Biopython code that builds the backbone (N, CA, C, O; Angstrom):
import numpy as np
from Bio.PDB.StructureBuilder import StructureBuilder

atoms = [
    (1, "MET", "N", (-64.737, -9.144, -52.158)),
    (1, "MET", "CA", (-63.413, -9.688, -51.897)),
    (1, "MET", "C", (-63.047, -10.646, -53.025)),
    (1, "MET", "O", (-63.852, -11.478, -53.443)),
    (2, "THR", "N", (-61.834, -10.512, -53.498)),
    (2, "THR", "CA", (-61.364, -11.415, -54.542)),
    (2, "THR", "C", (-60.900, -12.723, -53.927)),
    (2, "THR", "O", (-60.966, -12.901, -52.711)),
    (3, "GLY", "N", (-60.429, -13.639, -54.766)),
    (3, "GLY", "CA", (-59.967, -14.935, -54.288)),
    (3, "GLY", "C", (-58.747, -14.835, -53.388)),
    (3, "GLY", "O", (-58.024, -13.839, -53.397)),
    (4, "TYR", "N", (-58.541, -15.868, -52.628)),
    (4, "TYR", "CA", (-57.393, -15.957, -51.732)),
    (4, "TYR", "C", (-56.170, -16.273, -52.567)),
    (4, "TYR", "O", (-56.103, -17.326, -53.201)),
    (5, "GLU", "N", (-55.208, -15.375, -52.574)),
    (5, "GLU", "CA", (-54.030, -15.474, -53.422)),
    (5, "GLU", "C", (-52.809, -15.916, -52.601)),
    (5, "GLU", "O", (-52.831, -15.835, -51.373)),
    (6, "PRO", "N", (-51.748, -16.382, -53.271)),
    (6, "PRO", "CA", (-50.531, -16.788, -52.555)),
    (6, "PRO", "C", (-49.958, -15.687, -51.660)),
    (6, "PRO", "O", (-49.453, -15.979, -50.575)),
    (7, "HIS", "N", (-50.027, -14.433, -52.095)),
    (7, "HIS", "CA", (-49.506, -13.349, -51.259)),
    (7, "HIS", "C", (-50.348, -13.158, -50.001)),
    (7, "HIS", "O", (-49.842, -12.699, -48.977)),
    (8, "ASP", "N", (-51.639, -13.510, -50.077)),
    (8, "ASP", "CA", (-52.474, -13.474, -48.876)),
    (8, "ASP", "C", (-51.992, -14.512, -47.866)),
    (8, "ASP", "O", (-51.914, -14.237, -46.668)),
    (9, "LEU", "N", (-51.673, -15.696, -48.358)),
    (9, "LEU", "CA", (-51.147, -16.753, -47.494)),
    (9, "LEU", "C", (-49.847, -16.311, -46.835)),
    (9, "LEU", "O", (-49.655, -16.515, -45.637)),
    (10, "MET", "N", (-48.953, -15.703, -47.617)),
    (10, "MET", "CA", (-47.671, -15.241, -47.071)),
    (10, "MET", "C", (-47.897, -14.201, -45.975)),
    (10, "MET", "O", (-47.271, -14.262, -44.917)),
    (11, "GLY", "N", (-48.783, -13.257, -46.227)),
    (11, "GLY", "CA", (-49.086, -12.240, -45.217)),
    (11, "GLY", "C", (-49.674, -12.847, -43.955)),
    (11, "GLY", "O", (-49.323, -12.446, -42.846)),
    (12, "ASN", "N", (-50.574, -13.819, -44.124)),
    (12, "ASN", "CA", (-51.178, -14.471, -42.960)),
    (12, "ASN", "C", (-50.157, -15.284, -42.178)),
    (12, "ASN", "O", (-50.215, -15.343, -40.950)),
    (13, "LEU", "N", (-49.221, -15.911, -42.884)),
    (13, "LEU", "CA", (-48.137, -16.618, -42.193)),
    (13, "LEU", "C", (-47.279, -15.633, -41.401)),
    (13, "LEU", "O", (-46.846, -15.935, -40.289)),
    (14, "GLY", "N", (-47.037, -14.462, -41.973)),
    (14, "GLY", "CA", (-46.288, -13.424, -41.266)),
    (14, "GLY", "C", (-46.977, -13.007, -39.985)),
    (14, "GLY", "O", (-46.340, -12.864, -38.942)),
    (15, "VAL", "N", (-48.287, -12.811, -40.069)),
    (15, "VAL", "CA", (-49.065, -12.461, -38.877)),
    (15, "VAL", "C", (-48.954, -13.582, -37.849)),
    (15, "VAL", "O", (-48.769, -13.318, -36.661)),
    (16, "LEU", "N", (-49.063, -14.817, -38.294)),
    (16, "LEU", "CA", (-48.953, -15.967, -37.387)),
    (16, "LEU", "C", (-47.589, -15.999, -36.702)),
    (16, "LEU", "O", (-47.510, -16.240, -35.498)),
    (17, "PHE", "N", (-46.509, -15.757, -37.458)),
    (17, "PHE", "CA", (-45.162, -15.732, -36.867)),
    (17, "PHE", "C", (-45.079, -14.695, -35.749)),
    (17, "PHE", "O", (-44.578, -14.984, -34.663)),
    (18, "ILE", "N", (-45.569, -13.500, -36.018)),
    (18, "ILE", "CA", (-45.484, -12.422, -35.029)),
    (18, "ILE", "C", (-46.344, -12.740, -33.807)),
    (18, "ILE", "O", (-45.919, -12.509, -32.675)),
    (19, "LEU", "N", (-47.537, -13.262, -34.025)),
    (19, "LEU", "CA", (-48.409, -13.600, -32.897)),
    (19, "LEU", "C", (-47.842, -14.746, -32.060)),
    (19, "LEU", "O", (-47.885, -14.696, -30.830)),
    (20, "VAL", "N", (-47.315, -15.775, -32.716)),
    (20, "VAL", "CA", (-46.711, -16.890, -31.982)),
    (20, "VAL", "C", (-45.519, -16.401, -31.167)),
    (20, "VAL", "O", (-45.325, -16.817, -30.025)),
    (21, "THR", "N", (-44.727, -15.520, -31.759)),
    (21, "THR", "CA", (-43.576, -14.965, -31.039)),
    (21, "THR", "C", (-44.037, -14.220, -29.796)),
    (21, "THR", "O", (-43.429, -14.347, -28.733)),
    (22, "TYR", "N", (-45.104, -13.447, -29.924)),
    (22, "TYR", "CA", (-45.619, -12.691, -28.780)),
    (22, "TYR", "C", (-46.181, -13.628, -27.700)),
    (22, "TYR", "O", (-45.987, -13.391, -26.508)),
    (23, "VAL", "N", (-46.862, -14.669, -28.114)),
    (23, "VAL", "CA", (-47.374, -15.650, -27.147)),
    (23, "VAL", "C", (-46.206, -16.322, -26.426)),
    (23, "VAL", "O", (-46.238, -16.469, -25.204)),
    (24, "LEU", "N", (-45.184, -16.728, -27.166)),
    (24, "LEU", "CA", (-44.005, -17.356, -26.548)),
    (24, "LEU", "C", (-43.341, -16.409, -25.552)),
    (24, "LEU", "O", (-42.866, -16.836, -24.499)),
    (25, "LEU", "N", (-43.313, -15.140, -25.887)),
    (25, "LEU", "CA", (-42.743, -14.148, -24.971)),
    (25, "LEU", "C", (-43.568, -14.072, -23.688)),
    (25, "LEU", "O", (-43.008, -14.070, -22.592)),
    (26, "GLN", "N", (-44.879, -14.010, -23.816)),
    (26, "GLN", "CA", (-45.748, -13.917, -22.650)),
    (26, "GLN", "C", (-45.693, -15.176, -21.791)),
    (26, "GLN", "O", (-45.850, -15.104, -20.572)),
    (27, "LEU", "N", (-45.470, -16.322, -22.417)),
    (27, "LEU", "CA", (-45.351, -17.589, -21.683)),
    (27, "LEU", "C", (-43.937, -17.814, -21.156)),
    (27, "LEU", "O", (-43.646, -18.844, -20.547)),
    (28, "GLU", "N", (-43.064, -16.839, -21.398)),
    (28, "GLU", "CA", (-41.664, -16.898, -20.980)),
    (28, "GLU", "C", (-40.930, -18.098, -21.564)),
    (28, "GLU", "O", (-40.085, -18.704, -20.906)),
    (29, "LYS", "N", (-41.263, -18.433, -22.808)),
    (29, "LYS", "CA", (-40.598, -19.516, -23.524)),
    (29, "LYS", "C", (-39.494, -18.993, -24.431)),
    (29, "LYS", "O", (-38.691, -19.766, -24.954)),
    (30, "VAL", "N", (-39.459, -17.671, -24.616)),
    (30, "VAL", "CA", (-38.441, -17.046, -25.442)),
    (30, "VAL", "C", (-38.047, -15.734, -24.772)),
    (30, "VAL", "O", (-38.874, -15.070, -24.147)),
    (31, "ASP", "N", (-36.794, -15.376, -24.909)),
    (31, "ASP", "CA", (-36.281, -14.147, -24.318)),
    (31, "ASP", "C", (-36.182, -13.078, -25.404)),
    (31, "ASP", "O", (-35.849, -13.386, -26.549)),
    (32, "VAL", "N", (-36.471, -11.825, -25.052)),
    (32, "VAL", "CA", (-36.455, -10.752, -26.048)),
    (32, "VAL", "C", (-35.085, -10.543, -26.667)),
    (32, "VAL", "O", (-34.992, -9.994, -27.765)),
    (33, "SER", "N", (-34.039, -10.953, -26.013)),
    (33, "SER", "CA", (-32.699, -10.773, -26.574)),
    (33, "SER", "C", (-32.212, -12.016, -27.319)),
    (33, "SER", "O", (-31.046, -12.088, -27.706)),
    (34, "SER", "N", (-33.094, -12.987, -27.521)),
    (34, "SER", "CA", (-32.688, -14.228, -28.188)),
    (34, "SER", "C", (-32.748, -14.099, -29.707)),
    (34, "SER", "O", (-33.458, -13.262, -30.263)),
    (35, "LEU", "N", (-31.983, -14.955, -30.339)),
    (35, "LEU", "CA", (-31.971, -15.032, -31.791)),
    (35, "LEU", "C", (-33.345, -15.451, -32.311)),
    (35, "LEU", "O", (-33.813, -14.926, -33.322)),
    (36, "THR", "N", (-33.981, -16.378, -31.637)),
    (36, "THR", "CA", (-35.300, -16.869, -32.046)),
    (36, "THR", "C", (-36.326, -15.747, -32.087)),
    (36, "THR", "O", (-37.082, -15.629, -33.052)),
    (37, "TYR", "N", (-36.354, -14.929, -31.052)),
    (37, "TYR", "CA", (-37.315, -13.834, -30.973)),
    (37, "TYR", "C", (-37.142, -12.880, -32.150)),
    (37, "TYR", "O", (-38.115, -12.548, -32.826)),
    (38, "SER", "N", (-35.926, -12.442, -32.396)),
    (38, "SER", "CA", (-35.681, -11.495, -33.483)),
    (38, "SER", "C", (-35.925, -12.135, -34.849)),
    (38, "SER", "O", (-36.465, -11.491, -35.748)),
    (39, "ALA", "N", (-35.533, -13.387, -35.005)),
    (39, "ALA", "CA", (-35.698, -14.062, -36.300)),
    (39, "ALA", "C", (-37.172, -14.260, -36.649)),
    (39, "ALA", "O", (-37.577, -14.023, -37.787)),
    (40, "LEU", "N", (-37.968, -14.691, -35.681)),
    (40, "LEU", "CA", (-39.402, -14.881, -35.947)),
    (40, "LEU", "C", (-40.090, -13.555, -36.250)),
    (40, "LEU", "O", (-40.936, -13.483, -37.141)),
    (41, "ASN", "N", (-39.733, -12.512, -35.519)),
    (41, "ASN", "CA", (-40.318, -11.201, -35.785)),
    (41, "ASN", "C", (-39.899, -10.672, -37.154)),
    (41, "ASN", "O", (-40.722, -10.111, -37.879)),
    (42, "ALA", "N", (-38.636, -10.843, -37.512)),
    (42, "ALA", "CA", (-38.151, -10.384, -38.822)),
    (42, "ALA", "C", (-38.853, -11.144, -39.946)),
    (42, "ALA", "O", (-39.286, -10.547, -40.931)),
    (43, "ALA", "N", (-38.961, -12.451, -39.793)),
    (43, "ALA", "CA", (-39.623, -13.260, -40.812)),
    (43, "ALA", "C", (-41.090, -12.858, -40.958)),
    (43, "ALA", "O", (-41.601, -12.740, -42.072)),
    (44, "GLY", "N", (-41.754, -12.651, -39.835)),
    (44, "GLY", "CA", (-43.149, -12.241, -39.880)),
    (44, "GLY", "C", (-43.332, -10.906, -40.577)),
    (44, "GLY", "O", (-44.208, -10.765, -41.431)),
    (45, "ALA", "N", (-42.522, -9.935, -40.223)),
    (45, "ALA", "CA", (-42.617, -8.612, -40.838)),
    (45, "ALA", "C", (-42.301, -8.684, -42.328)),
    (45, "ALA", "O", (-42.969, -8.033, -43.131)),
    (46, "ALA", "N", (-41.295, -9.464, -42.703)),
    (46, "ALA", "CA", (-40.923, -9.589, -44.117)),
    (46, "ALA", "C", (-42.056, -10.218, -44.931)),
    (46, "ALA", "O", (-42.335, -9.788, -46.050)),
    (47, "LEU", "N", (-42.699, -11.226, -44.370)),
    (47, "LEU", "CA", (-43.810, -11.866, -45.076)),
    (47, "LEU", "C", (-44.997, -10.907, -45.237)),
    (47, "LEU", "O", (-45.642, -10.878, -46.285)),
    (48, "ILE", "N", (-45.271, -10.141, -44.211)),
    (48, "ILE", "CA", (-46.354, -9.160, -44.316)),
    (48, "ILE", "C", (-46.005, -8.099, -45.353)),
    (48, "ILE", "O", (-46.857, -7.705, -46.150)),
    (49, "LEU", "N", (-44.758, -7.635, -45.346)),
    (49, "LEU", "CA", (-44.331, -6.649, -46.349)),
    (49, "LEU", "C", (-44.462, -7.226, -47.757)),
    (49, "LEU", "O", (-44.869, -6.521, -48.680)),
    (50, "TYR", "N", (-44.123, -8.490, -47.924)),
    (50, "TYR", "CA", (-44.287, -9.135, -49.228)),
    (50, "TYR", "C", (-45.751, -9.060, -49.670)),
    (50, "TYR", "O", (-46.040, -8.723, -50.819)),
    (51, "SER", "N", (-46.665, -9.374, -48.761)),
    (51, "SER", "CA", (-48.089, -9.341, -49.120)),
    (51, "SER", "C", (-48.540, -7.923, -49.482)),
    (51, "SER", "O", (-49.454, -7.742, -50.286)),
    (52, "LEU", "N", (-47.898, -6.934, -48.890)),
    (52, "LEU", "CA", (-48.267, -5.545, -49.170)),
    (52, "LEU", "C", (-47.831, -5.096, -50.564)),
    (52, "LEU", "O", (-48.322, -4.084, -51.065)),
    (53, "LEU", "N", (-46.920, -5.832, -51.194)),
    (53, "LEU", "CA", (-46.545, -5.518, -52.574)),
    (53, "LEU", "C", (-47.738, -5.684, -53.511)),
    (53, "LEU", "O", (-47.794, -5.059, -54.570)),
    (54, "TYR", "N", (-48.690, -6.526, -53.118)),
    (54, "TYR", "CA", (-49.846, -6.824, -53.955)),
    (54, "TYR", "C", (-51.079, -6.033, -53.556)),
    (54, "TYR", "O", (-51.951, -5.781, -54.388)),
    (55, "ASP", "N", (-51.160, -5.646, -52.311)),
    (55, "ASP", "CA", (-52.318, -4.895, -51.815)),
    (55, "ASP", "C", (-51.795, -3.877, -50.804)),
    (55, "ASP", "O", (-51.856, -4.094, -49.594)),
    (56, "PHE", "N", (-51.276, -2.753, -51.328)),
    (56, "PHE", "CA", (-50.538, -1.791, -50.513)),
    (56, "PHE", "C", (-51.425, -1.059, -49.517)),
    (56, "PHE", "O", (-52.562, -0.694, -49.817)),
    (57, "ASN", "N", (-50.874, -0.854, -48.323)),
    (57, "ASN", "CA", (-51.503, -0.058, -47.275)),
    (57, "ASN", "C", (-50.363, 0.679, -46.581)),
    (57, "ASN", "O", (-49.492, 0.046, -45.986)),
    (58, "LEU", "N", (-50.359, 1.994, -46.650)),
    (58, "LEU", "CA", (-49.234, 2.779, -46.136)),
    (58, "LEU", "C", (-49.005, 2.560, -44.650)),
    (58, "LEU", "O", (-47.863, 2.380, -44.228)),
    (59, "SER", "N", (-50.047, 2.569, -43.856)),
    (59, "SER", "CA", (-49.877, 2.385, -42.405)),
    (59, "SER", "C", (-49.259, 1.028, -42.087)),
    (59, "SER", "O", (-48.346, 0.935, -41.267)),
    (60, "ALA", "N", (-49.751, -0.012, -42.728)),
    (60, "ALA", "CA", (-49.196, -1.352, -42.503)),
    (60, "ALA", "C", (-47.749, -1.410, -42.982)),
    (60, "ALA", "O", (-46.906, -2.030, -42.334)),
    (61, "PHE", "N", (-47.459, -0.770, -44.111)),
    (61, "PHE", "CA", (-46.101, -0.748, -44.634)),
    (61, "PHE", "C", (-45.148, -0.069, -43.645)),
    (61, "PHE", "O", (-44.042, -0.560, -43.418)),
    (62, "LEU", "N", (-45.562, 1.038, -43.066)),
    (62, "LEU", "CA", (-44.708, 1.769, -42.132)),
    (62, "LEU", "C", (-44.423, 0.958, -40.874)),
    (62, "LEU", "O", (-43.274, 0.871, -40.441)),
    (63, "ILE", "N", (-45.457, 0.366, -40.284)),
    (63, "ILE", "CA", (-45.243, -0.385, -39.044)),
    (63, "ILE", "C", (-44.427, -1.645, -39.305)),
    (63, "ILE", "O", (-43.568, -1.995, -38.496)),
    (64, "GLU", "N", (-44.675, -2.326, -40.405)),
    (64, "GLU", "CA", (-43.929, -3.554, -40.689)),
    (64, "GLU", "C", (-42.483, -3.254, -41.084)),
    (64, "GLU", "O", (-41.580, -4.033, -40.778)),
    (65, "SER", "N", (-42.265, -2.130, -41.759)),
    (65, "SER", "CA", (-40.889, -1.727, -42.085)),
    (65, "SER", "C", (-40.107, -1.448, -40.806)),
    (65, "SER", "O", (-38.954, -1.859, -40.674)),
    (66, "ALA", "N", (-40.735, -0.752, -39.870)),
    (66, "ALA", "CA", (-40.084, -0.472, -38.581)),
    (66, "ALA", "C", (-39.850, -1.778, -37.817)),
    (66, "ALA", "O", (-38.782, -1.979, -37.239)),
    (67, "TRP", "N", (-40.842, -2.658, -37.817)),
    (67, "TRP", "CA", (-40.743, -3.938, -37.119)),
    (67, "TRP", "C", (-39.587, -4.758, -37.690)),
    (67, "TRP", "O", (-38.824, -5.370, -36.943)),
    (68, "LEU", "N", (-39.461, -4.766, -39.018)),
    (68, "LEU", "CA", (-38.382, -5.501, -39.670)),
    (68, "LEU", "C", (-37.027, -4.882, -39.334)),
    (68, "LEU", "O", (-36.080, -5.604, -39.021)),
    (69, "ALA", "N", (-36.925, -3.573, -39.396)),
    (69, "ALA", "CA", (-35.646, -2.901, -39.109)),
    (69, "ALA", "C", (-35.198, -3.177, -37.668)),
    (69, "ALA", "O", (-34.027, -3.472, -37.427)),
    (70, "ILE", "N", (-36.106, -3.083, -36.737)),
    (70, "ILE", "CA", (-35.770, -3.335, -35.330)),
    (70, "ILE", "C", (-35.359, -4.797, -35.131)),
    (70, "ILE", "O", (-34.409, -5.085, -34.405)),
    (71, "SER", "N", (-36.071, -5.706, -35.772)),
    (71, "SER", "CA", (-35.742, -7.128, -35.661)),
    (71, "SER", "C", (-34.390, -7.442, -36.290)),
    (71, "SER", "O", (-33.621, -8.243, -35.759)),
    (72, "LEU", "N", (-34.107, -6.807, -37.422)),
    (72, "LEU", "CA", (-32.794, -7.008, -38.051)),
    (72, "LEU", "C", (-31.677, -6.470, -37.174)),
    (72, "LEU", "O", (-30.593, -7.051, -37.122)),
    (73, "TYR", "N", (-31.929, -5.373, -36.491)),
    (73, "TYR", "CA", (-30.956, -4.843, -35.531)),
    (73, "TYR", "C", (-30.706, -5.883, -34.430)),
    (73, "TYR", "O", (-29.559, -6.143, -34.064)),
    (74, "GLY", "N", (-31.776, -6.469, -33.912)),
    (74, "GLY", "CA", (-31.641, -7.503, -32.880)),
    (74, "GLY", "C", (-30.859, -8.702, -33.374)),
    (74, "GLY", "O", (-30.037, -9.255, -32.645)),
    (75, "LEU", "N", (-31.113, -9.109, -34.619)),
    (75, "LEU", "CA", (-30.350, -10.225, -35.196)),
    (75, "LEU", "C", (-28.876, -9.872, -35.335)),
    (75, "LEU", "O", (-28.006, -10.672, -34.993)),
    (76, "ALA", "N", (-28.600, -8.684, -35.834)),
    (76, "ALA", "CA", (-27.209, -8.249, -36.006)),
    (76, "ALA", "C", (-26.493, -8.206, -34.665)),
    (76, "ALA", "O", (-25.331, -8.598, -34.559)),
    (77, "ARG", "N", (-27.189, -7.730, -33.650)),
    (77, "ARG", "CA", (-26.603, -7.680, -32.310)),
    (77, "ARG", "C", (-26.214, -9.067, -31.825)),
    (77, "ARG", "O", (-25.176, -9.241, -31.188)),
    (78, "GLN", "N", (-27.052, -10.055, -32.128)),
    (78, "GLN", "CA", (-26.748, -11.426, -31.726)),
    (78, "GLN", "C", (-25.538, -11.980, -32.477)),
    (78, "GLN", "O", (-24.694, -12.657, -31.889)),
    (79, "PHE", "N", (-25.456, -11.693, -33.768)),
    (79, "PHE", "CA", (-24.351, -12.221, -34.572)),
    (79, "PHE", "C", (-23.018, -11.563, -34.254)),
    (79, "PHE", "O", (-21.969, -12.194, -34.385)),
    (80, "PHE", "N", (-23.045, -10.317, -33.845)),
    (80, "PHE", "CA", (-21.799, -9.598, -33.590)),
    (80, "PHE", "C", (-21.481, -9.452, -32.103)),
    (80, "PHE", "O", (-20.552, -8.737, -31.726)),
    (81, "LYS", "N", (-22.253, -10.130, -31.272)),
    (81, "LYS", "CA", (-22.021, -10.077, -29.830)),
    (81, "LYS", "C", (-20.725, -10.809, -29.496)),
    (81, "LYS", "O", (-20.455, -11.897, -30.006)),
    (82, "LYS", "N", (-19.938, -10.190, -28.635)),
    (82, "LYS", "CA", (-18.714, -10.845, -28.175)),
    (82, "LYS", "C", (-19.104, -11.981, -27.241)),
    (82, "LYS", "O", (-19.968, -11.811, -26.381)),
    (83, "PRO", "N", (-18.470, -13.137, -27.406)),
    (83, "PRO", "CA", (-18.811, -14.243, -26.510)),
    (83, "PRO", "C", (-18.424, -13.889, -25.068)),
    (83, "PRO", "O", (-17.351, -13.351, -24.798)),
    (84, "SER", "N", (-19.345, -14.214, -24.161)),
    (84, "SER", "CA", (-19.039, -13.927, -22.756)),
    (84, "SER", "C", (-18.172, -15.053, -22.212)),
    (84, "SER", "O", (-18.329, -16.219, -22.573)),
    (85, "ASN", "N", (-17.269, -14.673, -21.349)),
    (85, "ASN", "CA", (-16.372, -15.624, -20.730)),
    (85, "ASN", "C", (-16.815, -15.797, -19.279)),
    (85, "ASN", "O", (-16.369, -15.067, -18.394)),
    (86, "GLU", "N", (-17.692, -16.765, -19.046)),
    (86, "GLU", "CA", (-18.249, -16.945, -17.713)),
    (86, "GLU", "C", (-17.197, -17.357, -16.690)),
    (86, "GLU", "O", (-17.390, -17.159, -15.490)),
    (87, "ALA", "N", (-16.113, -17.914, -17.142)),
    (87, "ALA", "CA", (-15.067, -18.346, -16.221)),
    (87, "ALA", "C", (-14.340, -17.147, -15.634)),
    (87, "ALA", "O", (-13.675, -17.278, -14.606)),
    (88, "ASP", "N", (-14.450, -15.974, -16.268)),
    (88, "ASP", "CA", (-13.782, -14.770, -15.792)),
    (88, "ASP", "C", (-14.621, -14.047, -14.757)),
    (88, "ASP", "O", (-14.787, -12.849, -14.984)),
    (89, "GLY", "N", (-15.118, -14.488, -13.786)),
    (89, "GLY", "CA", (-15.997, -13.823, -12.823)),
    (89, "GLY", "C", (-15.767, -12.330, -12.658)),
    (89, "GLY", "O", (-14.836, -11.788, -13.253)),
    (90, "PRO", "N", (-16.591, -11.649, -11.864)),
    (90, "PRO", "CA", (-16.483, -10.191, -11.692)),
    (90, "PRO", "C", (-15.243, -9.743, -10.965)),
    (90, "PRO", "O", (-15.045, -8.545, -10.763)),
]
sb = StructureBuilder()
sb.init_structure("model")
sb.init_model(0)
sb.init_chain("A")
sb.init_seg("    ")
for serial, (resi, resn, name, xyz) in enumerate(atoms, 1):
    if name == "N":
        sb.init_residue(resn, " ", resi, " ")
    sb.init_atom(name, np.array(xyz, "f"), 0.0, 1.0, " ", f" {name:<3s}", serial, name[0])
structure = sb.get_structure()
């Protein structure tokens, strides 16, 4: 194994982001439709993808690319969501 490089740190931070997000989900501290959930997952996947630029692995690249795309979709959904008007009852 070679020395621990900056891209290794970035990849490990990405893993930490994704794991923390999953723990928060299991503890019911974050909702799957929240901006926080999608943002942490997107950041984690992006950091892992960055690390893969230096030490490529096709399987990891595929799963992280999908993870990032899905998270970006979730973020976009949050930004373009129409505000709900709670005063307008059913």
